[in-house]
C-alpha positions in Angstrom: 14.4 -9.8 -114.3 11.1 -9.5 -112.7 9.7 -12.6 -114.0 12.8 -14.6 -113.3 12.7 -13.3 -109.7 9.2 -14.3 -109.2 10.1 -17.9 -110.7 13.0 -18.1 -108.3 10.6 -17.2 -105.4 8.0 -19.8 -106.7 10.7 -22.5 -106.9 11.9 -21.7 -103.4 8.3 -21.7 -101.9 7.4 -24.9 -103.6 10.5 -26.8 -102.4 9.8 -25.7 -98.8 6.1 -26.4 -99.1 7.0 -29.9 -100.4 9.6 -30.6 -97.9 7.0 -29.7 -95.1 5.3 -33.1 -96.0 8.4 -34.9 -94.6 9.2 -32.6 -91.6 7.8 -33.3 -88.2 8.6 -32.0 -84.6 7.9 -35.4 -83.2 11.0 -37.2 -84.6 14.6 -36.5 -84.1 15.7 -36.1 -87.9 14.3 -35.5 -91.2 16.2 -38.8 -92.3 14.1 -40.8 -89.7 10.8 -39.4 -91.1 11.8 -39.9 -94.6 12.6 -43.7 -93.6 9.1 -43.7 -92.0 7.6 -42.5 -95.2 9.4 -44.9 -97.3 7.9 -47.7 -94.8 4.4 -46.2 -95.3 4.8 -46.3 -99.1 5.9 -49.8 -99.0 3.0 -50.9 -96.6 0.6 -49.3 -99.1 2.0 -50.6 -102.3 2.6 -54.3 -101.2 -0.8 -55.5 -100.6 -2.4 -54.3 -103.8 0.5 -55.4 -105.9 0.3 -59.0 -104.3 -3.5 -59.1 -104.6 -3.2 -58.3 -108.3 -0.7 -61.0 -109.1 -2.7 -63.5 -106.9 -5.7 -63.2 -109.6 -3.8 -64.8 -112.4 -4.9 -68.3 -111.4 -8.6 -67.5 -110.8 -8.9 -65.7 -114.1 -7.5 -68.5 -116.0 -9.7 -70.9 -114.3 -12.7 -68.8 -115.0 -11.6 -68.1 -118.4 -11.7 -71.8 -119.5 -14.6 -72.8 -117.3 -17.1 -69.9 -116.9 -16.2 -66.9 -119.4 -19.4 -65.4 -118.5 -18.2 -64.6 -114.9 -15.2 -62.7 -116.1 -16.9 -59.2 -116.3 -18.4 -59.6 -112.8 -15.0 -60.6 -111.4 -13.3 -57.7 -113.2 -15.9 -55.3 -111.7 -15.5 -56.9 -108.3 -11.9 -56.6 -108.3 -11.9 -53.1 -109.9 -14.2 -52.0 -107.0 -11.6 -53.1 -104.6 -8.7 -51.4 -106.3 -10.7 -48.1 -106.6 -11.5 -48.4 -102.9 -7.8 -49.2 -102.1 -6.7 -46.1 -104.0 -9.0 -44.1 -102.0 -7.7 -45.8 -98.6 -4.0 -45.2 -99.6 -4.7 -41.6 -100.3 -6.3 -41.4 -96.9 -3.1 -42.9 -95.3 -1.0 -40.3 -97.1 -3.2 -37.4 -96.0 -3.1 -38.6 -92.4 0.6 -38.7 -92.0 1.0 -35.2 -93.9 -2.3 -33.7 -92.4 -0.6 -30.7 -90.7 1.1 -29.7 -93.8 -2.0 -30.0 -96.3 -3.1 -26.3 -95.4 -1.5 -23.2 -94.2 -1.2 -22.6 -90.5 -0.6 -19.5 -88.2 3.1 -20.1 -88.4 3.2 -20.0 -92.3 1.4 -16.7 -92.1 3.6 -15.1 -89.7 6.8 -16.0 -91.6 5.4 -15.2 -95.2 3.3 -12.2 -94.5 5.8 -9.7 -93.9 8.0 -10.8 -96.8 7.9 -9.1 -100.1 6.2 -11.9 -101.7 2.7 -11.9 -103.5 -0.2 -13.7 -102.1 -0.5 -15.4 -105.7 3.0 -16.7 -105.6 2.6 -18.2 -102.1 -0.8 -19.8 -102.8 0.3 -21.2 -106.3 3.4 -22.7 -104.7 1.2 -24.4 -101.9 -1.0 -25.6 -104.7 1.8 -27.1 -106.8 3.3 -28.8 -103.8 0.0 -30.4 -102.9 -0.4 -31.6 -106.6 3.0 -33.2 -106.5 2.3 -34.8 -103.3 -1.1 -36.1 -104.9 0.5 -37.3 -108.2 3.6 -38.9 -106.6 1.7 -40.8 -103.9 -1.4 -41.8 -105.8 0.5 -42.7 -109.0 3.0 -45.0 -107.2 0.2 -46.9 -105.4 -2.0 -47.1 -108.5 0.5 -48.2 -111.1 1.5 -51.2 -108.9 -2.0 -52.4 -109.2 -2.8 -51.3 -112.6 -0.3 -52.8 -114.7 -0.4 -56.4 -113.2 -4.3 -56.2 -113.2 -4.5 -55.2 -116.7 -2.2 -58.1 -117.9 -4.1 -60.6 -115.9 -7.6 -59.5 -116.8 -6.9 -59.2 -120.5 -4.7 -62.1 -120.8 -6.5 -63.8 -123.7 -8.0 -60.4 -125.4 -5.0 -58.9 -127.0 -2.8 -55.7 -126.2 -5.6 -53.2 -127.1 -7.8 -54.6 -124.3 -5.0 -54.5 -121.9 -4.1 -50.9 -122.8 -8.0 -50.1 -122.2 -7.8 -51.8 -119.0 -4.6 -50.1 -117.8 -5.9 -46.7 -118.9 -9.3 -47.2 -117.2 -7.6 -48.5 -114.1 -5.1 -45.4 -113.8 -7.9 -42.7 -114.7 -10.7 -44.1 -112.4 -8.4 -44.7 -109.3 -6.5 -41.3 -110.0 -9.7 -39.4 -110.0 -11.0 -41.3 -107.0 -7.6 -40.5 -105.2 -7.9 -36.7 -106.3 -11.4 -36.5 -105.2 -10.6 -37.8 -101.6 -7.6 -35.8 -101.5 -9.2 -32.6 -102.4 -12.0 -33.2 -99.9 -9.4 -33.8 -97.0 -7.5 -30.6 -98.1 -10.7 -28.7 -97.7 -11.4 -30.2 -94.5 -7.9 -29.4 -93.2 -8.2 -26.0 -94.4 -11.6 -25.5 -92.7 -10.2 -26.9 -89.5 -7.3 -24.5 -89.9 -9.4 -21.6 -90.2 -11.4 -22.3 -86.8 -9.7 -20.0 -84.1 -10.4 -22.2 -81.2 -9.9 -25.9 -80.5 -8.5 -26.8 -83.9 -5.8 -28.8 -82.1 -8.5 -31.3 -80.7 -10.4 -31.4 -84.2 -7.4 -32.1 -85.9 -6.3 -35.0 -83.7 -9.7 -36.3 -84.0 -9.8 -36.1 -87.7 -6.4 -37.7 -88.0 -7.6 -40.5 -85.6 -10.7 -41.0 -87.9 -8.4 -41.3 -91.1 -5.9 -43.8 -89.7 -8.9 -45.9 -88.0 -10.6 -46.0 -91.5 -7.4 -47.1 -93.2 -6.8 -49.9 -90.8 -10.5 -50.9 -90.6 -10.4 -51.3 -94.4 -7.6 -53.9 -94.2 -9.9 -55.7 -91.7 -13.2 -55.6 -93.4 -12.3 -55.7 -97.0 -11.5 -59.3 -96.8 -14.8 -60.1 -94.9 -16.8 -58.2 -97.6 -16.1 -61.1 -100.0 -18.0 -64.4 -99.7 -17.9 -67.6 -101.5 -21.2 -68.7 -103.4 -22.0 -71.7 -105.3 -22.6 -71.4 -109.0 -23.6 -73.7 -111.8 -22.2 -77.3 -111.5 -21.1 -76.7 -107.9 -18.4 -74.3 -109.1 -17.4 -71.8 -106.5 -17.3 -68.2 -107.3 -16.6 -65.0 -105.2 -19.2 -62.3 -104.8 -19.3 -59.1 -102.9 -21.6 -57.6 -100.6 -23.8 -55.0 -102.2 -22.3 -51.5 -102.2 -24.6 -48.7 -101.4 -25.9 -46.6 -104.3 -24.4 -43.5 -102.8 -21.0 -44.8 -102.5 -18.5 -42.9 -104.4 -17.0 -46.2 -105.5 -19.8 -46.7 -107.8 -19.1 -43.4 -109.7 -15.5 -44.2 -110.4 -16.4 -47.8 -111.2 -18.6 -46.5 -114.0 -15.8 -44.4 -115.2 -13.6 -47.5 -115.3 -16.1 -49.6 -117.1 -16.8 -46.8 -119.7 -13.1 -46.5 -120.6 -12.6 -50.3 -120.5 -15.5 -50.6 -123.3 -18.6 -51.8 -121.3 -21.8 -50.3 -122.1 -25.0 -49.2 -120.0 -27.0 -46.2 -119.1 -25.9 -46.5 -115.5 -22.2 -46.7 -116.4 -22.5 -43.5 -118.4 -24.3 -41.5 -115.8 -21.9 -42.8 -112.9 -18.7 -41.9 -115.1 -20.1 -38.3 -115.8 -20.9 -38.0 -112.1 -17.2 -39.1 -111.2 -15.7 -36.5 -113.5 -17.9 -33.7 -112.3 -17.1 -34.5 -108.7 -13.5 -34.6 -109.3 -13.5 -31.4 -111.2 -15.7 -29.7 -108.4 -13.5 -31.1 -105.5 -10.4 -29.6 -107.2 -12.0 -26.2 -107.6 -13.4 -26.2 -103.9 -10.0 -27.1 -102.6 -8.4 -24.3 -104.4 -10.8 -21.9 -103.1 -10.6 -23.1 -99.7 -6.8 -22.8 -99.8 -6.9 -19.2 -101.0 -9.5 -18.4 -98.2 -7.3 -20.3 -95.8 -4.3 -18.3 -96.4 -6.1 -15.1 -96.1 -7.7 -16.3 -92.7 -4.2 -17.4 -91.5 -2.9 -13.9 -92.0 -5.8 -12.5 -89.7 -5.1 -15.1 -87.0 -1.4 -14.1 -87.3 -2.3 -10.7 -85.9 -4.5 -12.1 -83.1 -3.2 -13.5 -79.8 -3.0 -17.3 -79.8 -5.6 -19.2 -77.9 -4.6 -21.7 -75.4 -6.0 -25.2 -76.0 -5.1 -26.1 -72.4 -7.7 -23.8 -71.0 -10.6 -25.5 -73.1 -12.3 -28.7 -73.5 -11.1 -31.5 -71.2 -7.9 -30.1 -70.2 -9.4 -28.2 -67.0 -11.1 -31.4 -65.7 -8.0 -33.2 -66.2 -5.9 -30.9 -64.2 -8.5 -31.0 -61.6 -8.5 -34.7 -61.2 -4.7 -34.7 -61.3 -4.6 -32.3 -58.5 -7.0 -34.4 -56.4 -4.7 -37.4 -56.9 -1.4 -35.9 -56.0 -2.8 -34.1 -53.0 -1.5 -30.7 -51.6 1.9 -31.0 -52.8 2.5 -27.9 -54.7 5.4 -29.2 -56.7 3.5 -32.1 -57.8 0.4 -30.1 -58.7 2.5 -27.6 -60.8 4.3 -30.6 -62.6 1.0 -32.3 -63.4 -0.4 -29.0 -64.6 2.8 -28.6 -67.0 2.4 -32.1 -68.2 -1.4 -31.9 -68.9 -1.2 -28.4 -70.5 1.7 -29.4 -72.7 -0.2 -32.4 -74.1 -3.3 -30.3 -74.7 -1.8 -27.5 -76.5 0.7 -29.3 -78.9 0.0 -31.3 -81.9 3.2 -33.3 -81.9 2.1 -34.8 -78.5 -1.4 -35.6 -79.7 -0.4 -37.4 -82.9 1.1 -40.5 -81.4 -2.0 -41.1 -79.1 -4.2 -40.7 -82.2 -2.3 -43.1 -84.2 -1.9 -45.7 -81.6 -5.7 -45.5 -80.6 -6.4 -45.9 -84.2 -4.5 -49.3 -84.0 -6.7 -50.3 -81.2 -9.9 -49.2 -82.8 -9.0 -51.5 -86.0 -8.2 -54.6 -83.7 -11.7 -54.1 -81.8 -13.2 -53.9 -85.4 -11.7 -57.0 -86.3 -12.9 -58.8 -83.1 -16.3 -57.5 -83.8 -16.6 -58.7 -87.3 -15.3 -62.0 -86.5 -17.3 -62.9 -83.4 -20.6 -61.2 -84.4 -22.9 -62.8 -87.3 -25.7 -59.8 -86.6 -26.2 -57.0 -84.5 -28.2 -58.9 -82.0 -25.1 -60.9 -81.0 -23.4 -57.6 -79.9 -26.4 -57.0 -77.4 -25.0 -59.2 -74.6 -21.8 -59.5 -72.5 -19.0 -60.9 -74.5 -15.3 -60.3 -74.8 -15.5 -58.7 -78.2 -17.7 -55.9 -76.6 -16.3 -55.7 -73.0 -12.8 -55.3 -73.9 -13.1 -52.4 -76.2 -12.5 -49.7 -73.5 -9.4 -51.6 -72.2 -8.2 -52.1 -75.7 -8.4 -48.6 -76.8 -7.2 -47.3 -73.5 -4.1 -49.6 -73.6 -3.0 -48.3 -77.2 -3.7 -44.8 -76.1 -1.4 -45.3 -73.3 1.4 -46.7 -75.6 0.9 -43.5 -77.7 0.9 -41.2 -74.5 4.1 -42.7 -73.3 5.7 -42.1 -76.5 4.6 -38.6 -76.7 6.3 -38.1 -73.4 9.7 -38.6 -75.2 9.0 -35.8 -77.8 11.2 -32.9 -76.5 8.7 -30.0 -77.2 9.5 -28.1 -74.0 13.2 -28.3 -73.4 13.5 -24.8 -72.2 11.0 -25.7 -69.2 14.0 -27.8 -67.8 15.6 -24.7 -66.7 12.4 -23.7 -64.6 12.4 -27.1 -62.9 16.3 -26.9 -62.2 16.1 -23.1 -60.8 12.8 -23.4 -58.9 12.3 -27.0 -57.8 14.5 -29.7 -55.9 16.6 -31.9 -57.9 15.1 -35.0 -56.3 11.4 -35.4 -55.2 8.6 -37.9 -55.0 6.4 -35.1 -56.4 7.7 -35.7 -60.2 6.7 -39.4 -60.0 3.4 -38.4 -58.4 2.7 -35.9 -61.1 3.5 -38.3 -64.0 1.4 -40.9 -62.5 -1.5 -38.5 -61.8 -1.4 -37.3 -65.4 -1.4 -40.6 -66.9 -4.5 -41.4 -64.9 -6.3 -38.1 -65.4 -5.9 -38.4 -69.3 -6.5 -42.2 -69.8 -9.0 -43.3 -67.0 -11.9 -40.9 -67.5 -12.7 -41.6 -71.2 -12.2 -45.2 -70.7 -14.6 -45.5 -67.6 -17.1 -43.3 -69.7 -17.1 -45.7 -72.7 -17.4 -48.7 -70.2 -20.5 -47.0 -68.8 -21.9 -46.2 -72.2 -21.8 -50.0 -73.1 -24.7 -50.3 -70.8 -27.1 -49.5 -73.9 -25.7 -52.9 -75.2 -25.1 -55.3 -72.4 -27.2 -53.7 -69.6 -26.4 -51.0 -66.9 -25.7 -53.3 -64.2 -23.1 -55.0 -66.2 -21.8 -51.7 -67.5 -21.3 -50.3 -63.9 -19.3 -53.4 -62.7 -17.3 -53.2 -66.0 -16.6 -49.5 -65.4 -15.2 -50.5 -62.0 -13.0 -53.2 -63.3 -11.9 -51.1 -66.1 -11.0 -48.3 -63.8 -9.0 -50.7 -61.5 -7.1 -52.5 -64.4 -6.0 -49.2 -66.0 -4.8 -47.7 -62.7 -2.7 -50.7 -62.2 -1.5 -50.7 -65.8 -0.7 -46.9 -65.4 1.1 -47.6 -62.2 3.5 -49.9 -64.2 3.8 -47.4 -67.1 4.9 -44.7 -64.5 7.7 -47.0 -63.2 9.1 -46.8 -66.9 9.5 -43.1 -66.8 12.3 -41.3 -64.7 12.2 -37.8 -65.9 9.8 -35.0 -66.4 7.8 -35.4 -69.8 8.7 -33.1 -72.5 11.8 -31.6 -71.0 14.5 -34.1 -72.1 16.1 -34.4 -75.4 15.1 -37.5 -77.4 17.2 -40.6 -76.6 18.6 -42.0 -79.8 17.4 -45.3 -80.7 14.6 -45.2 -78.0 11.5 -46.2 -80.1 12.5 -49.7 -81.2 9.0 -50.8 -82.5 10.6 -53.6 -84.6 12.0 -55.2 -81.6 9.2 -54.4 -79.0 6.1 -55.4 -80.8 6.1 -58.9 -79.1 6.0 -57.1 -75.8 3.4 -54.7 -77.0 1.2 -57.6 -78.0 1.7 -59.3 -75.0 0.6 -56.2 -73.0 -2.6 -56.1 -75.2 -3.5 -59.5 -73.9 -2.5 -58.9 -70.4 -4.3 -55.6 -70.0 -7.4 -56.0 -72.4 -8.1 -59.6 -73.1 -7.4 -61.7 -70.1 -9.0 -59.5 -67.6 -12.2 -59.1 -69.6 -12.3 -62.8 -70.1 -12.0 -63.4 -66.4 -14.5 -60.8 -65.7 -17.0 -62.6 -67.9 -16.4 -65.7 -66.2 -17.4 -64.2 -62.6 -20.1 -61.7 -64.0 -22.9 -63.3 -62.2 -21.0 -63.3 -58.9 -20.9 -60.0 -57.4 -18.5 -61.3 -54.5 -15.9 -62.5 -57.1 -16.1 -59.3 -58.7 -15.2 -57.3 -55.7 -12.7 -59.9 -54.9 -11.1 -59.3 -58.2 -11.2 -55.5 -57.7 -9.6 -55.9 -54.3 -6.8 -58.1 -55.6 -6.2 -55.4 -58.3 -6.2 -52.7 -55.5 -3.7 -54.6 -53.6 -1.4 -54.8 -56.4 -1.8 -51.1 -57.0 -0.8 -50.5 -53.4 2.4 -52.6 -54.0 3.5 -50.7 -57.1 2.5 -47.3 -55.2 5.0 -48.2 -52.6 7.7 -49.4 -55.3 7.2 -46.1 -57.2 7.7 -44.0 -54.2 10.8 -45.8 -53.2 12.2 -45.6 -56.9 11.1 -41.8 -57.2 14.1 -40.9 -55.0 16.3 -41.8 -57.9 14.8 -39.2 -60.1 16.7 -36.1 -61.0 15.8 -33.2 -63.0 17.2 -32.7 -66.5 20.9 -32.0 -66.2 22.4 -28.8 -67.9 24.1 -30.9 -70.4 20.8 -32.2 -71.9 19.4 -28.7 -72.7 20.8 -27.4 -76.0 22.6 -24.0 -76.1 20.5 -21.0 -76.8 17.3 -22.3 -75.2 
């Protein structure tokens, strides 16, 4: 009976831990999240599959015209597919980041139960392995099979089997290595007692940015060179010797049948690092659970009292003035955003989109580093671009119903209608978005000169305040206190509006600023016109604020 009981406990924990990968507090239903997960997998599978299918014509051409170029072309594409497998695993880890390790809530729930630590940790490791195998296998099989058929079209079934086996082993080992490194990072971040929310959001931002930048930079890493008799051939920019891609490429080439001392050493390095990363991830998971059991007994630290939150609250209080209701509401909004991960995730994801667009602009407009050391659109629009997408994410986070019980407080202790609510939302938007963007604009002084950076910081601040006034007009409730309205996030329908907003907020003001950069009077006039528009929106906002109302009783779920 005892072994069967342990087995049932393991099965239940395994299912629960695996389901955590598809559960989020920032969505309205598990079905919605699963639908999003299917969309992410389709996004990951499609580019690699299409690229492998498109290789049939180049391989056929080279087979008949220049057979000696087959091996370089195979290695080039194998490198891309290995990198693609690493990137795909980064996407999966980014979207399941919170569930990659134990957290304080897991320890509080599982700690008092009569379940051994070995069973809990084993179930968690099994769930992580299932996520790794299911995610990486789907992505890599969709590239391995067609690429093996194309690359070995004239060399027989044995060669195709070796291509397929080498592709799968190399890409799966690469994905395993990266996944284990990210699991270790997630566990170490979770073991930090203070400011782990900010670190987690930053890591998630880096992961998503890296993924999107790969899709931008990877095509630019290839260039066309002229070979013998004027034939064109594709070559790739040199890869640094320290890149992990070289190790797994050596493993791929060794299984495929290529020879060379550097291939054997790289293959051995790939296997050793993969096994070492698995061992370290297991040890980190064990240590992470023990640490979370300790943190569960300690009082939780408030992220809202550390970092930039106090400065943001102070700035918001200055903006709203002496109105106590507005100050309290602004404090509530900023503190809720600072201490809750579900609110920070949309901001990190959307800012990563802005960073990818900025990288694309820099890659296309600059041939070398010196081209970036002067005022130009691709450089100066970066603060506005990042702030624009961060604002889109922040507005989306306002709809996450993380503090529904707080609506009772506002209903009991605050007036039903007041301009203070609108004033607090506007001040919170400005306090969260404007300071980082203005600081980044000033930091561009290292590249474009401090005089240009000072003027640009003024323009960035004024444009963002104007944009945030517009955003504040689209919000008619206290953030985080209203149940999520069904069908609100219509991204498939609103993306043209977001694209137009990016041009209107980031691109066109920057281009106009560049056209008058040498004329201080024109710059002052531009800032003045923006200020006048802000005053108009301020008047409209104050008039519209009287139509605001605190969340009604019917919108608050029972039992809260």
